[in-house]
C-alpha positions as a Markdown table, in Angstrom:
| # | Residue | x | y | z |
|---|---|---|---|---|
| 1 | Met | -22.5 | 6.5 | -63.5 |
| 2 | Glu | -19.7 | 9.0 | -62.9 |
| 3 | Gln | -21.5 | 10.2 | -59.8 |
| 4 | Asn | -21.7 | 6.7 | -58.4 |
| 5 | Leu | -18.0 | 6.2 | -58.9 |
| 6 | Arg | -17.2 | 9.5 | -57.2 |
| 7 | Leu | -19.5 | 8.6 | -54.3 |
| 8 | Lys | -17.9 | 5.1 | -54.0 |
| 9 | Ala | -14.5 | 6.7 | -54.0 |
| 10 | Ala | -15.5 | 9.2 | -51.3 |
| 11 | Ile | -16.9 | 6.4 | -49.1 |
| 12 | Ile | -13.7 | 4.4 | -49.5 |
| 13 | Glu | -11.7 | 7.5 | -48.6 |
| 14 | Val | -13.7 | 7.7 | -45.3 |
| 15 | Val | -12.8 | 4.0 | -44.6 |
| 16 | Asp | -9.2 | 4.7 | -45.4 |
| 17 | Thr | -9.1 | 7.7 | -43.1 |
| 18 | Gln | -10.6 | 5.7 | -40.3 |
| 19 | Leu | -8.0 | 3.0 | -40.9 |
| 20 | Glu | -5.2 | 5.5 | -40.9 |
| 21 | Leu | -6.4 | 7.1 | -37.7 |
| 22 | Asn | -7.3 | 3.7 | -36.2 |
| 23 | Asp | -10.6 | 5.4 | -35.1 |
| 24 | Pro | -12.5 | 3.4 | -34.2 |
| 25 | Pro | -10.0 | 0.6 | -33.6 |
| 26 | Glu | -12.7 | -1.9 | -34.5 |
| 27 | Ile | -12.4 | -0.8 | -38.1 |
| 28 | Glu | -9.0 | -2.4 | -38.6 |
| 29 | Gln | -10.1 | -5.5 | -36.7 |
| 30 | Thr | -13.1 | -5.8 | -39.0 |
| 31 | Leu | -10.9 | -5.3 | -42.1 |
| 32 | Asn | -8.5 | -8.0 | -40.9 |
| 33 | Arg | -11.3 | -10.4 | -40.0 |
| 34 | Leu | -13.0 | -10.0 | -43.4 |
| 35 | Met | -9.7 | -10.6 | -45.2 |
| 36 | Glu | -9.1 | -13.7 | -43.0 |
| 37 | Glu | -12.6 | -14.8 | -44.2 |
| 38 | Gly | -11.4 | -14.6 | -47.8 |
| 39 | Tyr | -12.4 | -11.2 | -48.9 |
| 40 | Ser | -10.0 | -9.0 | -50.8 |
| 41 | Val | -8.9 | -5.7 | -49.3 |
| 42 | Gln | -11.1 | -3.8 | -51.7 |
| 43 | Thr | -14.2 | -5.9 | -51.1 |
| 44 | Ala | -13.6 | -5.7 | -47.3 |
| 45 | Lys | -13.4 | -1.9 | -47.6 |
| 46 | Glu | -16.6 | -1.8 | -49.7 |
| 47 | Leu | -18.4 | -3.9 | -47.0 |
| 48 | Ile | -17.2 | -1.5 | -44.3 |
| 49 | Gly | -18.3 | 1.4 | -46.6 |
| 50 | Asn | -21.8 | 0.0 | -46.4 |
| 51 | Val | -21.7 | 0.5 | -42.7 |
| 52 | Val | -20.4 | 4.0 | -43.1 |
| 53 | Val | -23.3 | 4.8 | -45.5 |
| 54 | Ser | -25.8 | 3.3 | -43.1 |
| 55 | Glu | -24.6 | 5.3 | -40.2 |
| 56 | Val | -24.5 | 8.5 | -42.2 |
| 57 | Phe | -28.1 | 7.7 | -43.3 |
| 58 | Glu | -29.2 | 7.3 | -39.7 |
| 59 | Val | -27.6 | 10.6 | -38.7 |
| 60 | Leu | -28.9 | 12.6 | -41.6 |
| 61 | Lys | -32.3 | 11.1 | -42.6 |
| 62 | Glu | -33.4 | 9.9 | -39.2 |
| 63 | Gly | -32.0 | 12.7 | -37.2 |
| 64 | Lys | -30.2 | 10.4 | -34.9 |
| 65 | Pro | -26.8 | 11.3 | -33.4 |
| 66 | Phe | -23.8 | 9.3 | -34.4 |
| 67 | Asp | -23.7 | 6.2 | -32.2 |
| 68 | Leu | -20.4 | 4.5 | -31.9 |
| 69 | Asn | -21.9 | 1.4 | -30.3 |
| 70 | Arg | -24.4 | 1.1 | -33.3 |
| 71 | Tyr | -21.5 | 1.6 | -35.7 |
| 72 | Val | -19.3 | -1.0 | -34.1 |
| 73 | Ala | -22.1 | -3.5 | -33.8 |
| 74 | Ala | -22.8 | -3.1 | -37.6 |
| 75 | Leu | -19.1 | -3.7 | -38.3 |
| 76 | Glu | -19.2 | -6.8 | -36.2 |
| 77 | Arg | -22.1 | -8.2 | -38.2 |
| 78 | Leu | -20.3 | -7.9 | -41.5 |
| 79 | Pro | -20.4 | -9.4 | -44.1 |
| 80 | Ala | -24.1 | -9.2 | -43.3 |
| 81 | Leu | -25.1 | -5.8 | -44.6 |
| 82 | Pro | -26.9 | -3.2 | -42.5 |
| 83 | Glu | -30.6 | -2.9 | -43.2 |
């Protein structure tokens, strides 16, 4: 359980860093859109975190390079979660 909490915190930290750096800019747009749709800041960040995890999985497990277009497309599909 503690490992899950640490992992979740690390993922949210990645989301927060991307927001601070505005890189990619679509991340802030996605956060704002999700909040406008009624999600709390925390829930919106967790949804975005699912996209982060999905992209990391693609890079590590599938051996695919980071693909900004794939990442942004997944952000745009939220709240639908990546496969």
